[in-house]
PAROGU-97738 format. One record per residue: residue number from 1; residue in three letters; x, y, z of N, C-alpha, C, O in turn. Coordinates in steps of 0.02 Angstrom, whole numbers, always signed. Layout:
BEGIN
+-----+---------+--------+--------+--------+--------+--------+--------+--------+--------+--------+--------+--------+--------+
| num | residuo |    n_u |    n_v |    n_w |   ca_u |   ca_v |   ca_w |    c_u |    c_v |    c_w |    o_u |    o_v |    o_w |
+-----+---------+--------+--------+--------+--------+--------+--------+--------+--------+--------+--------+--------+--------+
| NUM |     Ala |      X |      Y |      Z |      X |      Y |      Z |      X |      Y |      Z |      X |      Y |      Z |
...
+-----+---------+--------+--------+--------+--------+--------+--------+--------+--------+--------+--------+--------+--------+
END
This chain:
BEGIN
+-----+---------+--------+--------+--------+--------+--------+--------+--------+--------+--------+--------+--------+--------+
| num | residuo |    n_u |    n_v |    n_w |   ca_u |   ca_v |   ca_w |    c_u |    c_v |    c_w |    o_u |    o_v |    o_w |
+-----+---------+--------+--------+--------+--------+--------+--------+--------+--------+--------+--------+--------+--------+
|   1 |     Met |  +6998 |  +5606 |  +8517 |  +6973 |  +5636 |  +8457 |  +6945 |  +5706 |  +8472 |  +6922 |  +5719 |  +8528 |
|   2 |     Ile |  +6948 |  +5748 |  +8423 |  +6923 |  +5816 |  +8429 |  +6864 |  +5823 |  +8381 |  +6870 |  +5803 |  +8323 |
|   3 |     Glu |  +6809 |  +5850 |  +8404 |  +6749 |  +5857 |  +8363 |  +6752 |  +5921 |  +8322 |  +6766 |  +5975 |  +8349 |
|   4 |     Gly |  +6739 |  +5915 |  +8257 |  +6730 |  +5973 |  +8214 |  +6656 |  +5979 |  +8199 |  +6615 |  +5946 |  +8231 |
|   5 |     Lys |  +6638 |  +6021 |  +8151 |  +6567 |  +6029 |  +8134 |  +6538 |  +5965 |  +8105 |  +6483 |  +5945 |  +8123 |
|   6 |     Ser |  +6576 |  +5932 |  +8062 |  +6549 |  +5872 |  +8031 |  +6597 |  +5813 |  +8034 |  +6581 |  +5759 |  +8009 |
|   7 |     Glu |  +6656 |  +5822 |  +8063 |  +6705 |  +5768 |  +8066 |  +6739 |  +5768 |  +8134 |  +6734 |  +5815 |  +8174 |
|   8 |     Arg |  +6774 |  +5713 |  +8146 |  +6816 |  +5707 |  +8206 |  +6888 |  +5703 |  +8183 |  +6903 |  +5679 |  +8129 |
|   9 |     Tyr |  +6933 |  +5728 |  +8226 |  +7004 |  +5731 |  +8210 |  +7046 |  +5703 |  +8267 |  +7026 |  +5707 |  +8325 |
|  10 |     Lys |  +7103 |  +5676 |  +8250 |  +7151 |  +5653 |  +8300 |  +7212 |  +5698 |  +8294 |  +7235 |  +5713 |  +8239 |
|  11 |     Leu |  +7237 |  +5720 |  +8351 |  +7296 |  +5763 |  +8353 |  +7357 |  +5722 |  +8371 |  +7359 |  +5689 |  +8423 |
|  12 |     Phe |  +7407 |  +5725 |  +8329 |  +7473 |  +5696 |  +8342 |  +7518 |  +5756 |  +8356 |  +7524 |  +5800 |  +8313 |
|  13 |     Trp |  +7551 |  +5758 |  +8414 |  +7590 |  +5817 |  +8430 |  +7649 |  +5799 |  +8474 |  +7654 |  +5744 |  +8501 |
|  14 |     Ile |  +7693 |  +5848 |  +8481 |  +7749 |  +5844 |  +8528 |  +7763 |  +5914 |  +8552 |  +7757 |  +5963 |  +8514 |
|  15 |     Gly |  +7781 |  +5920 |  +8615 |  +7797 |  +5985 |  +8644 |  +7849 |  +5975 |  +8699 |  +7883 |  +5924 |  +8702 |
|  16 |     Asn |  +7855 |  +6025 |  +8741 |  +7901 |  +6020 |  +8798 |  +7868 |  +6049 |  +8859 |  +7813 |  +6078 |  +8855 |
|  17 |     Asp |  +7900 |  +6043 |  +8916 |  +7871 |  +6068 |  +8978 |  +7891 |  +6140 |  +8993 |  +7874 |  +6166 |  +9047 |
|  18 |     Lys |  +7926 |  +6173 |  +8947 |  +7946 |  +6243 |  +8957 |  +7895 |  +6292 |  +8929 |  +7901 |  +6352 |  +8941 |
|  19 |     Gly |  +7846 |  +6268 |  +8893 |  +7796 |  +6312 |  +8863 |  +7820 |  +6345 |  +8800 |  +7790 |  +6394 |  +8777 |
|  20 |     Thr |  +7874 |  +6320 |  +8771 |  +7899 |  +6346 |  +8707 |  +7899 |  +6289 |  +8657 |  +7898 |  +6230 |  +8677 |
|  21 |     Gly |  +7900 |  +6305 |  +8593 |  +7900 |  +6252 |  +8543 |  +7832 |  +6217 |  +8543 |  +7783 |  +6244 |  +8567 |
|  22 |     Gly |  +7831 |  +6159 |  +8516 |  +7770 |  +6120 |  +8510 |  +7743 |  +6122 |  +8440 |  +7736 |  +6176 |  +8411 |
|  23 |     Val |  +7729 |  +6064 |  +8412 |  +7705 |  +6059 |  +8344 |  +7662 |  +5997 |  +8337 |  +7671 |  +5948 |  +8373 |
|  24 |     Gly |  +7613 |  +5999 |  +8291 |  +7570 |  +5942 |  +8284 |  +7538 |  +5938 |  +8215 |  +7545 |  +5983 |  +8174 |
|  25 |     Ile |  +7503 |  +5883 |  +8205 |  +7466 |  +5871 |  +8143 |  +7397 |  +5845 |  +8162 |  +7391 |  +5796 |  +8199 |
|  26 |     Phe |  +7345 |  +5879 |  +8138 |  +7277 |  +5854 |  +8146 |  +7261 |  +5809 |  +8087 |  +7275 |  +5825 |  +8030 |
|  27 |     Leu |  +7233 |  +5751 |  +8102 |  +7216 |  +5703 |  +8050 |  +7142 |  +5685 |  +8056 |  +7119 |  +5666 |  +8110 |
|  28 |     Ala |  +7105 |  +5691 |  +8001 |  +7034 |  +5672 |  +8002 |  +7028 |  +5599 |  +8021 |  +7068 |  +5557 |  +8000 |
|  29 |     Glu |  +6977 |  +5584 |  +8062 |  +6968 |  +5516 |  +8088 |  +6967 |  +5464 |  +8032 |  +6992 |  +5408 |  +8041 |
|  30 |     Lys |  +6939 |  +5481 |  +7974 |  +6935 |  +5432 |  +7919 |  +7004 |  +5413 |  +7892 |  +7010 |  +5363 |  +7856 |
|  31 |     Trp |  +7056 |  +5452 |  +7909 |  +7124 |  +5437 |  +7885 |  +7168 |  +5405 |  +7938 |  +7224 |  +5383 |  +7923 |
|  32 |     Val |  +7144 |  +5401 |  +8000 |  +7186 |  +5376 |  +8055 |  +7212 |  +5306 |  +8041 |  +7270 |  +5291 |  +8056 |
|  33 |     Asp |  +7170 |  +5262 |  +8013 |  +7192 |  +5193 |  +8000 |  +7241 |  +5189 |  +7941 |  +7268 |  +5135 |  +7929 |
|  34 |     Lys |  +7251 |  +5244 |  +7906 |  +7299 |  +5245 |  +7850 |  +7369 |  +5265 |  +7873 |  +7417 |  +5261 |  +7836 |
|  35 |     Gly |  +7373 |  +5288 |  +7936 |  +7438 |  +5308 |  +7963 |  +7484 |  +5249 |  +7972 |  +7465 |  +5199 |  +8002 |
|  36 |     Ile |  +7545 |  +5254 |  +7946 |  +7592 |  +5199 |  +7952 |  +7652 |  +5217 |  +7995 |  +7689 |  +5172 |  +8016 |
|  37 |     Glu |  +7661 |  +5281 |  +8009 |  +7719 |  +5301 |  +8051 |  +7711 |  +5373 |  +8074 |  +7691 |  +5416 |  +8036 |
|  38 |     Val |  +7726 |  +5385 |  +8138 |  +7730 |  +5452 |  +8165 |  +7799 |  +5458 |  +8197 |  +7816 |  +5418 |  +8241 |
|  39 |     Asn |  +7837 |  +5507 |  +8176 |  +7905 |  +5517 |  +8201 |  +7908 |  +5586 |  +8235 |  +7909 |  +5637 |  +8201 |
|  40 |     Arg |  +7909 |  +5586 |  +8300 |  +7914 |  +5648 |  +8338 |  +7988 |  +5665 |  +8345 |  +8021 |  +5642 |  +8393 |
|  41 |     Val |  +8014 |  +5704 |  +8299 |  +8085 |  +5717 |  +8293 |  +8110 |  +5762 |  +8350 |  +8160 |  +5747 |  +8382 |
|  42 |     Ser |  +8074 |  +5816 |  +8363 |  +8092 |  +5863 |  +8417 |  +8029 |  +5902 |  +8434 |  +7976 |  +5890 |  +8405 |
|  43 |     Asp |  +8034 |  +5949 |  +8481 |  +7975 |  +5989 |  +8497 |  +7961 |  +6040 |  +8442 |  +7915 |  +6082 |  +8450 |
|  44 |     Arg |  +7998 |  +6038 |  +8387 |  +7987 |  +6083 |  +8330 |  +7976 |  +6048 |  +8264 |  +7963 |  +6080 |  +8214 |
|  45 |     Ile |  +7982 |  +5982 |  +8263 |  +7974 |  +5944 |  +8200 |  +7937 |  +5879 |  +8214 |  +7955 |  +5840 |  +8259 |
|  46 |     Ile |  +7884 |  +5866 |  +8175 |  +7848 |  +5803 |  +8178 |  +7836 |  +5779 |  +8106 |  +7823 |  +5819 |  +8061 |
|  47 |     Gln |  +7841 |  +5714 |  +8097 |  +7833 |  +5684 |  +8031 |  +7781 |  +5629 |  +8035 |  +7779 |  +5590 |  +8083 |
|  48 |     Met |  +7738 |  +5625 |  +7984 |  +7687 |  +5573 |  +7981 |  +7686 |  +5544 |  +7911 |  +7689 |  +5580 |  +7861 |
|  49 |     Lys |  +7681 |  +5478 |  +7907 |  +7675 |  +5443 |  +7843 |  +7606 |  +5411 |  +7840 |  +7583 |  +5379 |  +7888 |
|  50 |     Leu |  +7572 |  +5420 |  +7783 |  +7506 |  +5391 |  +7771 |  +7508 |  +5351 |  +7707 |  +7543 |  +5368 |  +7660 |
|  51 |     Met |  +7470 |  +5297 |  +7705 |  +7464 |  +5256 |  +7645 |  +7395 |  +5268 |  +7615 |  +7344 |  +5258 |  +7648 |
|  52 |     Ala |  +7393 |  +5290 |  +7553 |  +7330 |  +5301 |  +7517 |  +7335 |  +5263 |  +7451 |  +7368 |  +5284 |  +7404 |
|  53 |     Gly |  +7302 |  +5206 |  +7449 |  +7309 |  +5162 |  +7390 |  +7380 |  +5135 |  +7388 |  +7403 |  +5104 |  +7435 |
|  54 |     Glu |  +7414 |  +5148 |  +7333 |  +7484 |  +5126 |  +7325 |  +7534 |  +5181 |  +7342 |  +7594 |  +5170 |  +7338 |
|  55 |     Thr |  +7509 |  +5239 |  +7362 |  +7552 |  +5298 |  +7372 |  +7564 |  +5311 |  +7446 |  +7518 |  +5309 |  +7486 |
|  56 |     Ile |  +7627 |  +5325 |  +7463 |  +7644 |  +5346 |  +7530 |  +7650 |  +5422 |  +7530 |  +7688 |  +5451 |  +7491 |
|  57 |     Phe |  +7612 |  +5454 |  +7574 |  +7615 |  +5526 |  +7583 |  +7653 |  +5540 |  +7648 |  +7636 |  +5512 |  +7700 |
|  58 |     Thr |  +7702 |  +5583 |  +7645 |  +7740 |  +5602 |  +7704 |  +7727 |  +5676 |  +7718 |  +7739 |  +5719 |  +7676 |
|  59 |     Ala |  +7702 |  +5690 |  +7778 |  +7690 |  +5759 |  +7799 |  +7741 |  +5776 |  +7854 |  +7750 |  +5738 |  +7901 |
|  60 |     Ile |  +7774 |  +5833 |  +7846 |  +7820 |  +5858 |  +7897 |  +7793 |  +5926 |  +7919 |  +7786 |  +5971 |  +7878 |
|  61 |     Ser |  +7779 |  +5932 |  +7983 |  +7755 |  +5995 |  +8011 |  +7809 |  +6024 |  +8056 |  +7838 |  +5988 |  +8096 |
|  62 |     Val |  +7821 |  +6090 |  +8050 |  +7876 |  +6120 |  +8087 |  +7856 |  +6185 |  +8121 |  +7807 |  +6218 |  +8102 |
|  63 |     Tyr |  +7894 |  +6203 |  +8172 |  +7890 |  +6268 |  +8204 |  +7962 |  +6292 |  +8214 |  +7995 |  +6272 |  +8261 |
|  64 |     Ala |  +7985 |  +6334 |  +8168 |  +8054 |  +6357 |  +8168 |  +8069 |  +6404 |  +8226 |  +8024 |  +6439 |  +8250 |
|  65 |     Pro |  +8132 |  +6404 |  +8249 |  +8151 |  +6451 |  +8302 |  +8143 |  +6523 |  +8279 |  +8157 |  +6539 |  +8222 |
|  66 |     Gln |  +8121 |  +6566 |  +8324 |  +8112 |  +6636 |  +8308 |  +8178 |  +6674 |  +8311 |  +8229 |  +6648 |  +8333 |
|  67 |     Cys |  +8176 |  +6737 |  +8288 |  +8237 |  +6776 |  +8280 |  +8276 |  +6787 |  +8345 |  +8336 |  +6799 |  +8341 |
|  68 |     Gly |  +8245 |  +6784 |  +8402 |  +8280 |  +6797 |  +8465 |  +8323 |  +6739 |  +8490 |  +8361 |  +6748 |  +8537 |
|  69 |     Leu |  +8317 |  +6681 |  +8459 |  +8356 |  +6623 |  +8481 |  +8425 |  +6623 |  +8449 |  +8437 |  +6659 |  +8400 |
|  70 |     Ser |  +8469 |  +6583 |  +8476 |  +8538 |  +6581 |  +8453 |  +8544 |  +6552 |  +8383 |  +8501 |  +6514 |  +8360 |
|  71 |     Glu |  +8599 |  +6569 |  +8350 |  +8613 |  +6540 |  +8284 |  +8621 |  +6465 |  +8290 |  +8604 |  +6427 |  +8244 |
|  72 |     Glu |  +8648 |  +6443 |  +8346 |  +8657 |  +6371 |  +8358 |  +8590 |  +6335 |  +8358 |  +8583 |  +6281 |  +8329 |
|  73 |     Ala |  +8540 |  +6365 |  +8392 |  +8473 |  +6335 |  +8394 |  +8442 |  +6333 |  +8324 |  +8411 |  +6283 |  +8305 |
|  74 |     Lys |  +8450 |  +6387 |  +8287 |  +8423 |  +6391 |  +8219 |  +8457 |  +6340 |  +8173 |  +8424 |  +6304 |  +8136 |
|  75 |     Asp |  +8523 |  +6338 |  +8176 |  +8560 |  +6290 |  +8134 |  +8542 |  +6218 |  +8152 |  +8534 |  +6176 |  +8107 |
|  76 |     Gly |  +8535 |  +6204 |  +8216 |  +8516 |  +6137 |  +8238 |  +8447 |  +6117 |  +8211 |  +8437 |  +6060 |  +8190 |
|  77 |     Phe |  +8401 |  +6164 |  +8213 |  +8334 |  +6151 |  +8186 |  +8338 |  +6133 |  +8112 |  +8310 |  +6082 |  +8090 |
|  78 |     Tyr |  +8372 |  +6175 |  +8073 |  +8375 |  +6163 |  +8001 |  +8415 |  +6100 |  +7984 |  +8400 |  +6066 |  +7936 |
|  79 |     Asp |  +8467 |  +6085 |  +8023 |  +8504 |  +6023 |  +8013 |  +8459 |  +5962 |  +8023 |  +8460 |  +5915 |  +7983 |
|  80 |     Arg |  +8418 |  +5964 |  +8076 |  +8371 |  +5908 |  +8089 |  +8319 |  +5903 |  +8034 |  +8304 |  +5848 |  +8010 |
|  81 |     Leu |  +8292 |  +5961 |  +8013 |  +8242 |  +5961 |  +7961 |  +8270 |  +5931 |  +7896 |  +8237 |  +5891 |  +7863 |
|  82 |     Ile |  +8329 |  +5952 |  +7877 |  +8361 |  +5926 |  +7816 |  +8372 |  +5851 |  +7822 |  +8362 |  +5813 |  +7774 |
|  83 |     Ala |  +8395 |  +5828 |  +7881 |  +8407 |  +5757 |  +7892 |  +8342 |  +5716 |  +7884 |  +8343 |  +5663 |  +7853 |
|  84 |     Val |  +8288 |  +5742 |  +7912 |  +8224 |  +5706 |  +7908 |  +8198 |  +5706 |  +7836 |  +8178 |  +5654 |  +7810 |
|  85 |     Ala |  +8197 |  +5764 |  +7804 |  +8170 |  +5770 |  +7736 |  +8212 |  +5731 |  +7686 |  +8184 |  +5703 |  +7638 |
|  86 |     Ser |  +8277 |  +5728 |  +7696 |  +8320 |  +5692 |  +7648 |  +8310 |  +5616 |  +7650 |  +8331 |  +5582 |  +7604 |
|  87 |     Lys |  +8279 |  +5591 |  +7703 |  +8266 |  +5519 |  +7708 |  +8200 |  +5498 |  +7674 |  +8185 |  +5439 |  +7669 |
|  88 |     Val |  +8162 |  +5547 |  +7651 |  +8098 |  +5532 |  +7618 |  +8114 |  +5508 |  +7547 |  +8149 |  +5541 |  +7509 |
|  89 |     Ser |  +8087 |  +5451 |  +7530 |  +8099 |  +5421 |  +7464 |  +8070 |  +5465 |  +7409 |  +8020 |  +5500 |  +7418 |
|  90 |     Glu |  +8103 |  +5464 |  +7352 |  +8079 |  +5501 |  +7294 |  +8012 |  +5473 |  +7269 |  +7977 |  +5507 |  +7231 |
|  91 |     Lys |  +7994 |  +5413 |  +7290 |  +7931 |  +5383 |  +7270 |  +7873 |  +5407 |  +7314 |  +7814 |  +5395 |  +7297 |
|  92 |     Glu |  +7888 |  +5440 |  +7369 |  +7837 |  +5466 |  +7414 |  +7818 |  +5537 |  +7395 |  +7857 |  +5573 |  +7364 |
|  93 |     Val |  +7757 |  +5556 |  +7413 |  +7734 |  +5625 |  +7404 |  +7749 |  +5661 |  +7470 |  +7726 |  +5640 |  +7523 |
|  94 |     Leu |  +7788 |  +5715 |  +7466 |  +7809 |  +5752 |  +7526 |  +7772 |  +5818 |  +7531 |  +7768 |  +5856 |  +7483 |
|  95 |     Ala |  +7743 |  +5831 |  +7590 |  +7713 |  +5895 |  +7605 |  +7749 |  +5924 |  +7666 |  +7747 |  +5894 |  +7720 |
|  96 |     Leu |  +7781 |  +5981 |  +7658 |  +7817 |  +6014 |  +7711 |  +7781 |  +6079 |  +7726 |  +7773 |  +6121 |  +7682 |
|  97 |     Ala |  +7759 |  +6087 |  +7789 |  +7720 |  +6147 |  +7807 |  +7735 |  +6165 |  +7879 |  +7760 |  +6125 |  +7918 |
|  98 |     Gly |  +7719 |  +6226 |  +7897 |  +7726 |  +6248 |  +7965 |  +7739 |  +6322 |  +7972 |  +7729 |  +6360 |  +7924 |
|  99 |     Asp |  +7761 |  +6341 |  +8030 |  +7778 |  +6410 |  +8045 |  +7853 |  +6416 |  +8042 |  +7888 |  +6394 |  +8087 |
| 100 |     Phe |  +7878 |  +6447 |  +7988 |  +7950 |  +6455 |  +7979 |  +7975 |  +6520 |  +8009 |  +8034 |  +6537 |  +8001 |
| 101 |     Asn |  +7932 |  +6558 |  +8042 |  +7950 |  +6621 |  +8074 |  +7986 |  +6668 |  +8027 |  +8034 |  +6701 |  +8046 |
| 102 |     Gly |  +7964 |  +6670 |  +7965 |  +7995 |  +6714 |  +7916 |  +7966 |  +6784 |  +7919 |  +7907 |  +6793 |  +7933 |
| 103 |     His |  +8008 |  +6833 |  +7907 |  +7987 |  +6903 |  +7906 |  +8018 |  +6935 |  +7844 |  +8073 |  +6918 |  +7824 |
| 104 |     Val |  +7981 |  +6981 |  +7815 |  +8006 |  +7019 |  +7758 |  +8016 |  +7091 |  +7781 |  +7969 |  +7123 |  +7804 |
| 105 |     Gly |  +8076 |  +7116 |  +7773 |  +8091 |  +7184 |  +7792 |  +8118 |  +7190 |  +7863 |  +8112 |  +7144 |  +7903 |
| 106 |     Lys |  +8147 |  +7248 |  +7877 |  +8178 |  +7259 |  +7943 |  +8133 |  +7297 |  +7991 |  +8150 |  +7302 |  +8050 |
| 107 |     Thr |  +8077 |  +7324 |  +7968 |  +8034 |  +7362 |  +8013 |  +7983 |  +7316 |  +8045 |  +7961 |  +7267 |  +8015 |
| 108 |     Ser |  +7964 |  +7333 |  +8106 |  +7918 |  +7291 |  +8144 |  +7845 |  +7307 |  +8128 |  +7802 |  +7264 |  +8135 |
| 109 |     Asp |  +7830 |  +7368 |  +8108 |  +7762 |  +7389 |  +8091 |  +7709 |  +7360 |  +8138 |  +7664 |  +7323 |  +8117 |
| 110 |     Gly |  +7714 |  +7378 |  +8202 |  +7665 |  +7356 |  +8250 |  +7679 |  +7290 |  +8284 |  +7638 |  +7266 |  +8322 |
| 111 |     Phe |  +7737 |  +7261 |  +8270 |  +7754 |  +7196 |  +8299 |  +7820 |  +7200 |  +8338 |  +7858 |  +7151 |  +8339 |
| 112 |     Lys |  +7834 |  +7257 |  +8370 |  +7897 |  +7267 |  +8405 |  +7912 |  +7213 |  +8456 |  +7969 |  +7193 |  +8466 |
| 113 |     Glu |  +7860 |  +7189 |  +8489 |  +7869 |  +7139 |  +8543 |  +7895 |  +7073 |  +8516 |  +7927 |  +7035 |  +8553 |
| 114 |     Val |  +7882 |  +7057 |  +8453 |  +7899 |  +6991 |  +8427 |  +7945 |  +6992 |  +8366 |  +7968 |  +6940 |  +8344 |
| 115 |     His |  +7957 |  +7051 |  +8338 |  +7999 |  +7056 |  +8277 |  +8068 |  +7082 |  +8296 |  +8074 |  +7134 |  +8328 |
| 116 |     Gly |  +8120 |  +7046 |  +8276 |  +8188 |  +7064 |  +8295 |  +8220 |  +7117 |  +8252 |  +8277 |  +7137 |  +8265 |
| 117 |     Gly |  +8186 |  +7141 |  +8200 |  +8214 |  +7194 |  +8157 |  +8269 |  +7170 |  +8111 |  +8309 |  +7211 |  +8087 |
| 118 |     Asn |  +8272 |  +7105 |  +8099 |  +8326 |  +7078 |  +8057 |  +8302 |  +7054 |  +7989 |  +8340 |  +7023 |  +7952 |
| 119 |     Gly |  +8239 |  +7068 |  +7972 |  +8207 |  +7052 |  +7909 |  +8241 |  +7001 |  +7871 |  +8218 |  +6984 |  +7816 |
+-----+---------+--------+--------+--------+--------+--------+--------+--------+--------+--------+--------+--------+--------+
END
């Protein structure tokens, strides 16, 4: 558990040993017993299902490949994400969040080291 100012949190995560990728979901301790499934899809996608009353909430957290990676890596990521999200029942509440590495425009404006100029 991780201590906050007034609450404790549990971290569900997945990463790799290369120091790239890695994604997680922090869950307040009071919700931990409501967790019914954690699916660590890849080092860039994690899914968690929670039961609240009669409702199943599905959270998907992502870290998309950045512009310097191959089109194959990017396509593979989005193919996996679509496969995971498409299995979520219409009766569930879906929350999809994360770092999609999106950029607007082709100029780096102070981010030359990390922006590929492909807006």
